[in-house]
SEDO-641283 format. One record per residue (C-alpha): x, y, z; residue number from 1. Coordinates in nm, 4 decimals. Example, Ala and Ser with C-alpha at 12.3 -4.5 7.8 and 13.67 -1.06 7.14 Angstrom:
<atoms>
<atom px="1.2300" py="-0.4500" pz="0.7800" seq="1"/>
<atom px="1.3670" py="-0.1060" pz="0.7140" seq="2"/>
</atoms>
This chain:
<atoms>
<atom px="14.8509" py="11.2571" pz="-4.2291" seq="1"/>
<atom px="15.2003" py="11.3834" pz="-4.1429" seq="2"/>
<atom px="15.3436" py="11.4237" pz="-3.7977" seq="3"/>
<atom px="15.3082" py="11.8034" pz="-3.8205" seq="4"/>
<atom px="14.9447" py="11.7667" pz="-3.9267" seq="5"/>
<atom px="14.8782" py="11.5553" pz="-3.6204" seq="6"/>
<atom px="15.0135" py="11.8282" pz="-3.3958" seq="7"/>
<atom px="14.7645" py="12.0758" pz="-3.5402" seq="8"/>
<atom px="14.4549" py="11.8624" pz="-3.4832" seq="9"/>
<atom px="14.2094" py="12.0503" pz="-3.2616" seq="10"/>
<atom px="13.8739" py="11.9843" pz="-3.1040" seq="11"/>
<atom px="13.7184" py="12.1810" pz="-3.3921" seq="12"/>
<atom px="13.8667" py="11.9330" pz="-3.6414" seq="13"/>
<atom px="13.7258" py="11.6422" pz="-3.4412" seq="14"/>
<atom px="13.3787" py="11.7982" pz="-3.4317" seq="15"/>
<atom px="13.3826" py="11.8645" pz="-3.8072" seq="16"/>
<atom px="13.5007" py="11.5123" pz="-3.8963" seq="17"/>
<atom px="13.2473" py="11.3451" pz="-3.6627" seq="18"/>
<atom px="12.9609" py="11.5712" pz="-3.7696" seq="19"/>
<atom px="12.8843" py="11.6908" pz="-3.4165" seq="20"/>
<atom px="12.9155" py="12.0110" pz="-3.2182" seq="21"/>
<atom px="13.2282" py="12.1183" pz="-3.0335" seq="22"/>
<atom px="13.0322" py="12.0867" pz="-2.7088" seq="23"/>
<atom px="12.9522" py="11.7230" pz="-2.7888" seq="24"/>
<atom px="13.3214" py="11.6461" pz="-2.8432" seq="25"/>
<atom px="13.3958" py="11.8163" pz="-2.5119" seq="26"/>
<atom px="13.1325" py="11.6017" pz="-2.3380" seq="27"/>
<atom px="13.2888" py="11.2849" pz="-2.4789" seq="28"/>
<atom px="13.6410" py="11.3902" pz="-2.3789" seq="29"/>
<atom px="13.5301" py="11.4785" pz="-2.0269" seq="30"/>
<atom px="13.3059" py="11.1731" pz="-1.9815" seq="31"/>
<atom px="13.0048" py="11.3960" pz="-1.9252" seq="32"/>
<atom px="12.6396" py="11.3135" pz="-1.9848" seq="33"/>
<atom px="12.4559" py="11.4355" pz="-2.2925" seq="34"/>
<atom px="12.6011" py="11.2168" pz="-2.5698" seq="35"/>
<atom px="12.4399" py="10.8940" pz="-2.6863" seq="36"/>
<atom px="12.6393" py="10.5716" pz="-2.7054" seq="37"/>
<atom px="12.6407" py="10.5882" pz="-3.0863" seq="38"/>
<atom px="12.7660" py="10.9475" pz="-3.0924" seq="39"/>
<atom px="13.0224" py="10.8787" pz="-2.8236" seq="40"/>
<atom px="13.1578" py="10.5822" pz="-3.0207" seq="41"/>
<atom px="13.1750" py="10.7861" pz="-3.3414" seq="42"/>
<atom px="13.3631" py="11.0712" pz="-3.1753" seq="43"/>
<atom px="13.6073" py="10.8348" pz="-3.0040" seq="44"/>
<atom px="13.6758" py="10.6638" pz="-3.3386" seq="45"/>
<atom px="13.7554" py="10.9992" pz="-3.5003" seq="46"/>
<atom px="13.9758" py="11.1000" pz="-3.2066" seq="47"/>
<atom px="14.1779" py="10.7804" pz="-3.2460" seq="48"/>
<atom px="14.1895" py="10.8086" pz="-3.6263" seq="49"/>
<atom px="14.3136" py="11.1673" pz="-3.6239" seq="50"/>
<atom px="14.5576" py="11.1113" pz="-3.3386" seq="51"/>
<atom px="14.4111" py="11.3870" pz="-3.1243" seq="52"/>
<atom px="14.5483" py="11.4158" pz="-2.7714" seq="53"/>
<atom px="14.3859" py="11.6697" pz="-2.5374" seq="54"/>
<atom px="14.6144" py="11.9245" pz="-2.3729" seq="55"/>
<atom px="14.5877" py="11.8597" pz="-2.0005" seq="56"/>
<atom px="14.7099" py="12.2059" pz="-1.8978" seq="57"/>
<atom px="14.4610" py="12.3860" pz="-2.1193" seq="58"/>
<atom px="14.1756" py="12.1656" pz="-2.0052" seq="59"/>
<atom px="14.2545" py="12.2221" pz="-1.6392" seq="60"/>
<atom px="14.2308" py="12.5992" pz="-1.6852" seq="61"/>
<atom px="13.8770" py="12.5678" pz="-1.8180" seq="62"/>
<atom px="13.7519" py="12.3193" pz="-1.5592" seq="63"/>
<atom px="13.7796" py="12.2260" pz="-1.1958" seq="64"/>
<atom px="14.0064" py="11.9320" pz="-1.2727" seq="65"/>
<atom px="14.3840" py="11.9068" pz="-1.2604" seq="66"/>
<atom px="14.4027" py="11.6237" pz="-1.5146" seq="67"/>
<atom px="14.6558" py="11.4549" pz="-1.2881" seq="68"/>
<atom px="14.6228" py="11.0887" pz="-1.1937" seq="69"/>
<atom px="14.8459" py="10.9509" pz="-0.9216" seq="70"/>
<atom px="14.9821" py="10.5984" pz="-0.8797" seq="71"/>
<atom px="15.1032" py="10.5283" pz="-0.5278" seq="72"/>
<atom px="15.3542" py="10.2565" pz="-0.4416" seq="73"/>
<atom px="15.4919" py="10.1510" pz="-0.1076" seq="74"/>
<atom px="15.8348" py="10.1039" pz="-0.2703" seq="75"/>
<atom px="15.9712" py="10.1992" pz="-0.6109" seq="76"/>
<atom px="16.2720" py="9.9720" pz="-0.6602" seq="77"/>
<atom px="16.3608" py="9.6075" pz="-0.6706" seq="78"/>
<atom px="16.1494" py="9.4315" pz="-0.9290" seq="79"/>
<atom px="15.9664" py="9.4264" pz="-1.2567" seq="80"/>
<atom px="15.6241" py="9.5115" pz="-1.1139" seq="81"/>
<atom px="15.6745" py="9.8855" pz="-1.0680" seq="82"/>
<atom px="15.7934" py="9.9485" pz="-1.4234" seq="83"/>
<atom px="15.5062" py="9.7512" pz="-1.5726" seq="84"/>
<atom px="15.2479" py="9.9409" pz="-1.3648" seq="85"/>
<atom px="15.3883" py="10.2714" pz="-1.4862" seq="86"/>
<atom px="15.3900" py="10.1524" pz="-1.8493" seq="87"/>
<atom px="15.0247" py="10.0518" pz="-1.8406" seq="88"/>
<atom px="14.9131" py="10.3577" pz="-1.6471" seq="89"/>
<atom px="15.0917" py="10.5866" pz="-1.8932" seq="90"/>
<atom px="14.9136" py="10.4256" pz="-2.1872" seq="91"/>
<atom px="14.5749" py="10.4995" pz="-2.0336" seq="92"/>
<atom px="14.6549" py="10.8507" pz="-1.9098" seq="93"/>
<atom px="14.7958" py="10.9602" pz="-2.2446" seq="94"/>
<atom px="14.4963" py="10.8170" pz="-2.4263" seq="95"/>
<atom px="14.2618" py="11.0070" pz="-2.1959" seq="96"/>
<atom px="14.4540" py="11.3361" pz="-2.1975" seq="97"/>
<atom px="14.5734" py="11.3045" pz="-1.8376" seq="98"/>
<atom px="14.9188" py="11.3206" pz="-1.6810" seq="99"/>
<atom px="15.0648" py="11.0560" pz="-1.4525" seq="100"/>
<atom px="15.2285" py="11.1283" pz="-1.1165" seq="101"/>
<atom px="15.4127" py="10.8452" pz="-0.9366" seq="102"/>
<atom px="15.4566" py="10.8642" pz="-0.5595" seq="103"/>
<atom px="15.6273" py="10.6458" pz="-0.3000" seq="104"/>
<atom px="15.5282" py="10.6145" pz="0.0667" seq="105"/>
<atom px="15.8190" py="10.4228" pz="0.2127" seq="106"/>
<atom px="16.1314" py="10.5526" pz="0.3843" seq="107"/>
<atom px="16.4766" py="10.4603" pz="0.2438" seq="108"/>
<atom px="16.5147" py="10.1921" pz="0.5131" seq="109"/>
<atom px="16.1939" py="10.0188" pz="0.4036" seq="110"/>
<atom px="15.9499" py="10.1481" pz="0.6670" seq="111"/>
<atom px="15.5983" py="10.2532" pz="0.5658" seq="112"/>
<atom px="15.5627" py="10.6306" pz="0.6061" seq="113"/>
<atom px="15.2017" py="10.7200" pz="0.6911" seq="114"/>
<atom px="15.2841" py="11.0912" pz="0.6999" seq="115"/>
<atom px="15.3930" py="11.0745" pz="0.3374" seq="116"/>
<atom px="15.0370" py="10.9910" pz="0.2321" seq="117"/>
<atom px="14.8964" py="11.2957" pz="0.4062" seq="118"/>
<atom px="15.1648" py="11.5152" pz="0.2499" seq="119"/>
<atom px="15.0967" py="11.3811" pz="-0.0987" seq="120"/>
<atom px="14.7224" py="11.4408" pz="-0.0701" seq="121"/>
<atom px="14.7794" py="11.7859" pz="0.0740" seq="122"/>
<atom px="15.0384" py="11.9055" pz="-0.1777" seq="123"/>
<atom px="14.9118" py="11.7564" pz="-0.5053" seq="124"/>
<atom px="14.5734" py="11.8176" pz="-0.6644" seq="125"/>
<atom px="14.4837" py="11.4795" pz="-0.8089" seq="126"/>
<atom px="14.1659" py="11.3966" pz="-0.9944" seq="127"/>
<atom px="14.2044" py="11.0371" pz="-0.8798" seq="128"/>
<atom px="14.4446" py="10.7704" pz="-0.7583" seq="129"/>
<atom px="14.5467" py="10.4144" pz="-0.8372" seq="130"/>
<atom px="14.6537" py="10.2237" pz="-0.5254" seq="131"/>
<atom px="14.8896" py="9.9276" pz="-0.5661" seq="132"/>
<atom px="14.9490" py="9.6349" pz="-0.3263" seq="133"/>
<atom px="14.9939" py="9.6253" pz="-0.0338" seq="134"/>
<atom px="14.8747" py="9.9870" pz="0.0061" seq="135"/>
<atom px="14.5407" py="9.9060" pz="-0.1540" seq="136"/>
<atom px="14.4517" py="9.7003" pz="0.1571" seq="137"/>
<atom px="14.5893" py="9.9417" pz="0.4181" seq="138"/>
<atom px="14.2956" py="10.0991" pz="0.6075" seq="139"/>
<atom px="14.5041" py="10.4080" pz="0.6896" seq="140"/>
<atom px="14.5591" py="10.4754" pz="0.3192" seq="141"/>
<atom px="14.1966" py="10.4145" pz="0.2244" seq="142"/>
<atom px="14.0685" py="10.6383" pz="0.5048" seq="143"/>
<atom px="14.3070" py="10.9201" pz="0.4081" seq="144"/>
<atom px="14.2076" py="10.9056" pz="0.0421" seq="145"/>
<atom px="13.8373" py="10.8920" pz="0.1238" seq="146"/>
<atom px="13.8727" py="11.1820" pz="0.3698" seq="147"/>
<atom px="14.0235" py="11.3833" pz="0.0827" seq="148"/>
<atom px="13.7139" py="11.2947" pz="-0.1248" seq="149"/>
<atom px="13.9253" py="11.1466" pz="-0.4057" seq="150"/>
<atom px="13.8140" py="10.8874" pz="-0.6579" seq="151"/>
<atom px="14.0399" py="10.5814" pz="-0.6519" seq="152"/>
<atom px="14.0797" py="10.2354" pz="-0.8022" seq="153"/>
<atom px="14.2640" py="9.9480" pz="-0.6331" seq="154"/>
<atom px="14.4955" py="9.7017" pz="-0.8010" seq="155"/>
<atom px="14.4533" py="9.3453" pz="-0.6750" seq="156"/>
<atom px="14.2996" py="9.4113" pz="-0.3323" seq="157"/>
<atom px="14.2556" py="9.1271" pz="-0.0873" seq="158"/>
<atom px="13.9604" py="9.2434" pz="0.1242" seq="159"/>
<atom px="13.6676" py="9.4855" pz="0.1478" seq="160"/>
<atom px="13.6055" py="9.4506" pz="-0.2253" seq="161"/>
<atom px="13.2845" py="9.6533" pz="-0.2267" seq="162"/>
<atom px="13.4664" py="9.9595" pz="-0.1001" seq="163"/>
<atom px="13.5975" py="10.0868" pz="-0.4357" seq="164"/>
<atom px="13.6458" py="9.9721" pz="-0.7963" seq="165"/>
<atom px="13.9348" py="9.7323" pz="-0.8548" seq="166"/>
<atom px="14.1197" py="9.5234" pz="-1.1117" seq="167"/>
<atom px="14.2558" py="9.1795" pz="-1.0395" seq="168"/>
<atom px="14.4035" py="8.8535" pz="-1.1611" seq="169"/>
<atom px="14.3463" py="8.5063" pz="-1.0162" seq="170"/>
<atom px="14.6842" py="8.4681" pz="-0.8428" seq="171"/>
<atom px="14.5607" py="8.1725" pz="-0.6410" seq="172"/>
<atom px="14.4368" py="7.9879" pz="-0.9477" seq="173"/>
<atom px="14.7596" py="8.0586" pz="-1.1344" seq="174"/>
<atom px="14.9741" py="7.9328" pz="-0.8448" seq="175"/>
<atom px="14.7594" py="7.6214" pz="-0.8178" seq="176"/>
<atom px="14.8010" py="7.5518" pz="-1.1901" seq="177"/>
<atom px="15.1762" py="7.6104" pz="-1.1719" seq="178"/>
<atom px="15.2079" py="7.3695" pz="-0.8779" seq="179"/>
<atom px="14.9985" py="7.1025" pz="-1.0478" seq="180"/>
<atom px="15.2136" py="7.1283" pz="-1.3600" seq="181"/>
<atom px="15.5133" py="7.0297" pz="-1.1459" seq="182"/>
<atom px="15.3143" py="6.7450" pz="-0.9913" seq="183"/>
<atom px="15.2236" py="6.6145" pz="-1.3359" seq="184"/>
<atom px="15.5955" py="6.5976" pz="-1.4150" seq="185"/>
<atom px="15.6360" py="6.3558" pz="-1.1264" seq="186"/>
<atom px="15.7571" py="6.5969" pz="-0.8597" seq="187"/>
<atom px="15.6341" py="6.5194" pz="-0.5080" seq="188"/>
<atom px="15.8724" py="6.7187" pz="-0.2885" seq="189"/>
<atom px="15.7640" py="7.0617" pz="-0.4141" seq="190"/>
<atom px="15.8805" py="7.3509" pz="-0.1945" seq="191"/>
<atom px="15.7590" py="7.7097" pz="-0.2008" seq="192"/>
<atom px="15.9279" py="8.0465" pz="-0.1450" seq="193"/>
<atom px="15.6641" py="8.2861" pz="-0.0115" seq="194"/>
<atom px="15.6542" py="8.6627" pz="-0.0570" seq="195"/>
<atom px="15.5784" py="8.9328" pz="0.2032" seq="196"/>
<atom px="15.3059" py="8.8385" pz="0.4493" seq="197"/>
<atom px="15.1239" py="9.1719" pz="0.4030" seq="198"/>
<atom px="15.1116" py="9.1494" pz="0.0226" seq="199"/>
<atom px="14.7877" py="9.0306" pz="-0.1359" seq="200"/>
<atom px="14.9528" py="8.8554" pz="-0.4297" seq="201"/>
<atom px="15.1977" py="8.6753" pz="-0.2008" seq="202"/>
<atom px="14.9122" py="8.5510" pz="0.0159" seq="203"/>
<atom px="14.7101" py="8.4309" pz="-0.2832" seq="204"/>
<atom px="15.0051" py="8.2523" pz="-0.4432" seq="205"/>
<atom px="15.0872" py="8.0678" pz="-0.1235" seq="206"/>
<atom px="14.7228" py="7.9643" pz="-0.0922" seq="207"/>
<atom px="14.7236" py="7.8375" pz="-0.4505" seq="208"/>
<atom px="15.0318" py="7.6249" pz="-0.3831" seq="209"/>
<atom px="14.8827" py="7.4807" pz="-0.0633" seq="210"/>
<atom px="14.5502" py="7.4158" pz="-0.2356" seq="211"/>
<atom px="14.7158" py="7.2189" pz="-0.5157" seq="212"/>
<atom px="14.9199" py="7.0109" pz="-0.2724" seq="213"/>
<atom px="14.6100" py="6.9430" pz="-0.0587" seq="214"/>
<atom px="14.4211" py="6.8300" pz="-0.3698" seq="215"/>
<atom px="14.6962" py="6.5736" pz="-0.4208" seq="216"/>
<atom px="14.6711" py="6.4571" pz="-0.0614" seq="217"/>
<atom px="14.9915" py="6.6204" pz="0.0632" seq="218"/>
<atom px="15.0122" py="6.7858" pz="0.4043" seq="219"/>
<atom px="15.2940" py="7.0334" pz="0.3371" seq="220"/>
<atom px="15.5629" py="7.0297" pz="0.6111" seq="221"/>
<atom px="15.6587" py="7.3709" pz="0.7491" seq="222"/>
<atom px="16.0146" py="7.3136" pz="0.6277" seq="223"/>
<atom px="15.8952" py="7.3130" pz="0.2654" seq="224"/>
<atom px="15.7840" py="7.6778" pz="0.2839" seq="225"/>
<atom px="16.0585" py="7.9412" pz="0.3079" seq="226"/>
<atom px="16.0009" py="8.3129" pz="0.3666" seq="227"/>
<atom px="16.1007" py="8.5794" pz="0.1164" seq="228"/>
<atom px="16.0335" py="8.9452" pz="0.0391" seq="229"/>
<atom px="16.0046" py="8.9451" pz="-0.3438" seq="230"/>
<atom px="16.3735" py="9.0461" pz="-0.3769" seq="231"/>
<atom px="16.6451" py="8.8249" pz="-0.5198" seq="232"/>
<atom px="16.8611" py="8.7897" pz="-0.2098" seq="233"/>
<atom px="16.5703" py="8.6491" pz="-0.0109" seq="234"/>
<atom px="16.5211" py="8.3926" pz="-0.2863" seq="235"/>
<atom px="16.8873" py="8.2942" pz="-0.2612" seq="236"/>
<atom px="16.8650" py="8.2517" pz="0.1167" seq="237"/>
<atom px="16.5401" py="8.0558" pz="0.0880" seq="238"/>
<atom px="16.6830" py="7.8288" pz="-0.1802" seq="239"/>
<atom px="16.9978" py="7.7763" pz="0.0275" seq="240"/>
<atom px="16.7887" py="7.6666" pz="0.3250" seq="241"/>
<atom px="16.5618" py="7.4382" pz="0.1202" seq="242"/>
<atom px="16.8529" py="7.2676" pz="-0.0548" seq="243"/>
<atom px="17.0181" py="7.2089" pz="0.2840" seq="244"/>
<atom px="16.7279" py="6.9936" pz="0.4051" seq="245"/>
<atom px="16.8032" py="6.6227" pz="0.4713" seq="246"/>
<atom px="16.5649" py="6.5451" pz="0.1857" seq="247"/>
<atom px="16.5807" py="6.8503" pz="-0.0406" seq="248"/>
<atom px="16.2971" py="6.9272" pz="-0.2806" seq="249"/>
<atom px="16.3028" py="6.8187" pz="-0.6425" seq="250"/>
<atom px="16.1142" py="7.1366" pz="-0.7383" seq="251"/>
<atom px="16.0976" py="7.4864" pz="-0.5933" seq="252"/>
<atom px="15.8173" py="7.7290" pz="-0.6762" seq="253"/>
<atom px="15.9166" py="8.0867" pz="-0.5934" seq="254"/>
<atom px="15.6428" py="8.3458" pz="-0.5449" seq="255"/>
<atom px="15.7974" py="8.5802" pz="-0.8024" seq="256"/>
<atom px="16.0726" py="8.5723" pz="-1.0653" seq="257"/>
<atom px="16.3195" py="8.7809" pz="-0.8644" seq="258"/>
<atom px="16.3199" py="8.5196" pz="-0.5887" seq="259"/>
<atom px="16.3254" py="8.2345" pz="-0.8409" seq="260"/>
<atom px="16.6462" py="8.3750" pz="-0.9900" seq="261"/>
<atom px="16.7871" py="8.3811" pz="-0.6364" seq="262"/>
<atom px="16.6934" py="8.0120" pz="-0.6079" seq="263"/>
<atom px="16.8865" py="7.9414" pz="-0.9305" seq="264"/>
<atom px="17.1937" py="8.1004" pz="-0.7699" seq="265"/>
<atom px="17.1476" py="7.8874" pz="-0.4579" seq="266"/>
<atom px="17.1279" py="7.5745" pz="-0.6751" seq="267"/>
<atom px="17.4562" py="7.6724" pz="-0.8391" seq="268"/>
<atom px="17.6128" py="7.7160" pz="-0.4937" seq="269"/>
<atom px="17.5035" py="7.3647" pz="-0.3946" seq="270"/>
<atom px="17.6151" py="7.2135" pz="-0.7256" seq="271"/>
<atom px="17.2575" py="7.1083" pz="-0.8072" seq="272"/>
<atom px="17.1977" py="7.1240" pz="-1.1839" seq="273"/>
<atom px="16.8745" py="7.2849" pz="-1.3043" seq="274"/>
<atom px="16.6576" py="7.1255" pz="-1.4360" seq="275"/>
<atom px="16.8299" py="6.7825" pz="-1.4223" seq="276"/>
<atom px="16.8074" py="6.7504" pz="-1.0432" seq="277"/>
<atom px="16.5955" py="7.0524" pz="-0.9507" seq="278"/>
<atom px="16.3101" py="7.2252" pz="-1.1312" seq="279"/>
<atom px="16.2593" py="7.5946" pz="-1.0529" seq="280"/>
<atom px="15.9563" py="7.8059" pz="-1.1434" seq="281"/>
<atom px="15.8631" py="8.1665" pz="-1.0737" seq="282"/>
<atom px="15.5754" py="8.4082" pz="-1.1185" seq="283"/>
<atom px="15.5314" py="8.7430" pz="-1.3071" seq="284"/>
<atom px="15.7204" py="8.6795" pz="-1.6347" seq="285"/>
<atom px="15.9812" py="8.9459" pz="-1.5620" seq="286"/>
<atom px="16.2339" py="9.0152" pz="-1.8426" seq="287"/>
<atom px="16.5295" py="8.8907" pz="-1.6388" seq="288"/>
<atom px="16.3586" py="8.5540" pz="-1.6035" seq="289"/>
<atom px="16.3831" py="8.4991" pz="-1.9789" seq="290"/>
<atom px="16.7548" py="8.5873" pz="-1.9764" seq="291"/>
<atom px="16.8402" py="8.3775" pz="-1.6683" seq="292"/>
<atom px="17.0163" py="8.0448" pz="-1.7118" seq="293"/>
<atom px="16.8359" py="7.8276" pz="-1.7620" seq="294"/>
<atom px="16.5493" py="8.0487" pz="-1.8821" seq="295"/>
<atom px="16.2816" py="8.0537" pz="-1.6153" seq="296"/>
<atom px="15.9419" py="7.8855" pz="-1.6357" seq="297"/>
<atom px="15.6898" py="8.1272" pz="-1.4889" seq="298"/>
<atom px="15.3364" py="8.2683" pz="-1.4871" seq="299"/>
<atom px="15.2673" py="8.5683" pz="-1.7060" seq="300"/>
<atom px="15.0864" py="8.8277" pz="-1.4990" seq="301"/>
<atom px="14.9359" py="9.1092" pz="-1.7124" seq="302"/>
<atom px="15.0693" py="9.3838" pz="-1.4846" seq="303"/>
<atom px="15.0754" py="9.6623" pz="-1.7426" seq="304"/>
<atom px="14.7283" py="9.5714" pz="-1.8644" seq="305"/>
<atom px="14.5967" py="9.5713" pz="-1.5061" seq="306"/>
<atom px="14.7344" py="9.9200" pz="-1.4466" seq="307"/>
<atom px="14.5916" py="10.0386" pz="-1.7774" seq="308"/>
<atom px="14.2522" py="9.8950" pz="-1.6824" seq="309"/>
<atom px="14.2698" py="10.0614" pz="-1.3397" seq="310"/>
<atom px="14.3294" py="10.4048" pz="-1.4927" seq="311"/>
<atom px="14.0584" py="10.3397" pz="-1.7500" seq="312"/>
<atom px="13.8072" py="10.2562" pz="-1.4747" seq="313"/>
<atom px="13.9119" py="10.5720" pz="-1.2928" seq="314"/>
<atom px="13.8733" py="10.8040" pz="-1.5914" seq="315"/>
<atom px="13.5340" py="10.6558" pz="-1.6761" seq="316"/>
<atom px="13.4067" py="10.7682" pz="-1.3383" seq="317"/>
<atom px="13.4902" py="11.1343" pz="-1.3935" seq="318"/>
<atom px="13.1876" py="11.3394" pz="-1.4866" seq="319"/>
<atom px="12.9389" py="11.0792" pz="-1.6072" seq="320"/>
<atom px="12.7348" py="10.9122" pz="-1.3343" seq="321"/>
<atom px="12.6307" py="10.6302" pz="-1.5681" seq="322"/>
<atom px="12.9843" py="10.4912" pz="-1.5818" seq="323"/>
<atom px="13.0022" py="10.4662" pz="-1.2039" seq="324"/>
<atom px="12.7375" py="10.1985" pz="-1.2038" seq="325"/>
<atom px="12.8574" py="9.9959" pz="-1.5016" seq="326"/>
<atom px="13.1827" py="9.8293" pz="-1.3995" seq="327"/>
<atom px="13.2994" py="9.7816" pz="-1.0439" seq="328"/>
<atom px="13.5763" py="9.5315" pz="-1.1161" seq="329"/>
<atom px="13.7717" py="9.3943" pz="-1.4083" seq="330"/>
<atom px="13.9490" py="9.0573" pz="-1.4197" seq="331"/>
<atom px="14.2479" py="8.9911" pz="-1.6458" seq="332"/>
<atom px="14.3842" py="8.6532" pz="-1.7523" seq="333"/>
<atom px="14.7168" py="8.4860" pz="-1.6760" seq="334"/>
<atom px="14.9045" py="8.2195" pz="-1.8704" seq="335"/>
<atom px="15.1807" py="7.9713" pz="-1.7930" seq="336"/>
<atom px="15.5115" py="8.0335" pz="-1.9708" seq="337"/>
<atom px="15.7148" py="7.7134" pz="-1.9998" seq="338"/>
<atom px="16.0901" py="7.7442" pz="-2.0502" seq="339"/>
<atom px="16.3968" py="7.5337" pz="-1.9699" seq="340"/>
<atom px="16.4082" py="7.5462" pz="-1.5886" seq="341"/>
<atom px="16.1744" py="7.2480" pz="-1.5458" seq="342"/>
<atom px="16.1868" py="6.8806" pz="-1.6384" seq="343"/>
<atom px="16.0239" py="6.5577" pz="-1.5219" seq="344"/>
<atom px="16.1749" py="6.3837" pz="-1.2205" seq="345"/>
</atoms>
């Protein structure tokens, strides 16, 4: 099938190829009741095979939906996370015939703007929303979305898990495993650079680090934990402070790759070679971690896949009541990525 042929594929072609009525194809596309699991699977296979993509504008004219799905961030700049969320969300919205709208609810000086949420809900007709951390745990956000009677899915929430569907990864378990890998290399003075105190992932990663150290019988001194904000400069300042201790750490675990790269810069300032005298690890598997020097050992977090799963859960809840009961949460796996920024003591 040529590219031009793909552009001409219609719902009539799908119905003919699948051996069903046009109405049945419409039910499958709109996640409505009235199609068996076998028929639904057959139609979806044909849709994928023929490369059919529903026209969101045309569909919205013939229904009460806008075919718009929103992803709301507190901030849009600064690290790998935002781009990966958008990549995964776009995959799912395009596959489902929806359009993605990205919104920010933070002022330029970094202050959360509650009024922005109200304005977004008032001025844009969404079919549903994906809420990212830390907004997914903010009661003001959840109350505003629920008052607007909007379907929503949360990415990596920290509390009130029965409130709405969510996707998540075991950040605590991953941080524990990362910390223990340093311990197994002989490191005992393992410091940690924490992320924002209101961010679910930052909280979980700190807990994972503390859990691993407690399992090895270590009561972590306050001086071994430095505060950061997930941005590189905070990692540099944290690393500078940790390496200025009377007994500096032999390993530093930063709560994300941006801060870990800042720690690498601090080590260079202090003339501490990595990994010969200091091992540095991060979290997220951001692209700049692989190109840092030395390349950064980290935890791969499936950010794009989590966002894709969140949109998928959202779309499944449109129209067909059966889907609403099937899957309340979805867990995705992490993996350790070992590069050259670590070595045994």
